[in-house]
Structures are given as structure tokens and as C-alpha cells.
N, C-alpha and C positions, 0 to 999 in steps of 0.2 A: 235808779240808774238802769237803763236797758242794756242787756248784754247781747252779743251776737248769737245767732242760732247755733246750737251745738253741732259739731261735725257729725254727720251720719253717713252710713253707707247706703247705696242706692236701694238695697233690698227693703229698707224700713222707711222709705220716703213717702209716707202718706201724711196728709195734713194733720190728722188727729192722732198720729202714731205715738206710742209710748216712747219717751226719750230714753228710758233705761230698759228697753225691751230685751236687749241681749243678756243683761244680768238676770232678768226675770226668766227668760227661756233657759238660761244655764242653771236656774234654781239656786242662785246665790242670794237672791232677794225675792220679796213678794211685793205686791201693791194692792191695796183694797180698791183702788180706782181703775185698775187695768181690766179691760174687756177684750175678749177675742173676737176678731172680725175675719171674714173671708175676703181676700183680695186676690182676684184672678184665681190662680190654682193653688194658692197657699194661704195659710192662716197667719194673721199678724195681731199684735197687741195694740190696742188703742187706749187712750186716756179719756175717761168720762168727764173730766173737768178741765176746761180750757185754762183756768187760773192756775191749777196745780201743774198743768203741763208747762206753763210759762215759768213757774218757779223751778221745776225740774230742768228746764232748758237753761235757765240762768246758772244753776248748780253745775250742770254738765259743761257749760262754756267756761266757768271759773275753774273747774277741775282740769279741763284741757289746757287752759292758759297757765295755770300755776304748777301743774304736775308734768308738763310736756317734757322737760329735760330729765326729770327723775325717772319717768316711765319710758324714756327714749322713743317718744312719739314723733311723727313727721312734723316739720315746721308748719306754722300757720299758713292756711291757704291750700295745703295739700290734703286730699281726702284720706280719711282713716280706713285702712283695710279692716276686715272683720276682726282679726286677732287683736289689733290695737284698740279698736272700739270695745271689744269684750273685756280686755284687761283694764282699760280706763274705767268702764262702768263698774265692773266687779270689785276692783281694788278701791275705787273711790267710795263706793257705798259701804264696803267693809270698814274702811278707815273712818268714815263719817259715823258709823255705828259705834266705833271705839271712842271717838272724840266726844260725842254727845251722850255716851253711856246709855244707849237705847237697849231695851230688852229683846227686841226683834229687828229684823231687817226689812220692815215694811217701808218702801220708798216714800210714800206720802207722809207717814208719821215721822220718818227720819228728817225729811226736808222741813216739814212744819215745825218739828221740835228744835231743829238747828236754828231756824229763823227766829223762833221765840226766845231761845236761850241767848243768842248773840245779836239780836236786833236786825240783822240782815245777813244774807249768805256771804257777802263780801267781807264781813267782819269775823268770819270763822277763824279759828286758830290754824292758819294754813300751813305753818311750818310742821307741826306734829301730824297734821292730816296728810300732807304730801309724804312725810317720812313713813307713815304707816302704810300708805298706798304703795310706796316703792318696795317695801319688803313683803307685800302680800303675795301669797302663792296659791295657785288653784288647788282644789282638792284632787288628790291622786285617785285614779280609778283603781279598783282592786285588780290585781293580776289574776289571770286564769290559773287554776291549779295545774301543776305539771301532769302531763299525760291526758289532760282533758282536751277534747276536740273543740274547735270554735263554735260548732253548732249545738253543743250540749247545753 
């Protein structure tokens, strides 16, 4: 079954772009297939495997479809702003790591392992996955010490 392309923000809209680039750039996940490319004046992450990119795209589309209400995402057809895409990617991958009991957050290994364990990405246990994604919280940045100037 072919799923629609995952919603992306315009900044990452390159043909071979990494579907989960926001999570990788936020350092909440890694991927052995991600490669850095220069696009115009900025650096982007690309996927070195078209087949893996398609699987990640299917997972991202399923995550968006099934977790939209729980994550308070815009309705289908509306573009995701950066903060929504970041939350969807980071929380979805963290939840998937919990559900498939993976030792690390490597996207390629997570998606491949989930597909092998459940037969297909659509057959994942979506109820606990969405529940885990909904309670996910980003890491807190350490606060600067009192009396320290911002440039220290």
C-alpha cells in the first residue's frame, strides 16, 4: 500500500531529502543513511537509499495521520510549520523506539526493525505509539548560572 508523501516544510524540500531531518538536526535521533549536502547557502540532510526514504516517508505519513489529533497538528492538507514537524518527528521516533524496544534511535534501524517485527508499518501498535508520542517532551536546555553573562 502506497502512502501519501509526508508533509514537509519548504526548507527541506529536496528530492532526496531525509524525511526525518528535523529530528536528526535536533540530535534526538541518528541515521546511518543520512548524508550532508550543500543546497544553495545551507546544508541539508539527504538519504542515501531511495528504498529507505520511501519506508521513512510511509512511517512519517502514518504518524501524521494517526497522531494528528493527539499532537494537535493542523488538519490534512495544511502545511506543517517547523515546530509541528519537529514535534511529530522527534516524538514519533522516540515512541517508536519505546514500542519496538530498540537500543538506539537510528532511524533506518528503527524503521527496518519495526517493519520486520510487525510485518508492515501500518500494522504497528498505533494506540501505544500515539500515546507515547503525545506525552513526549523535548530535552530541557540547561539554564545559565545566576550572574553569568550570556557571552561567557
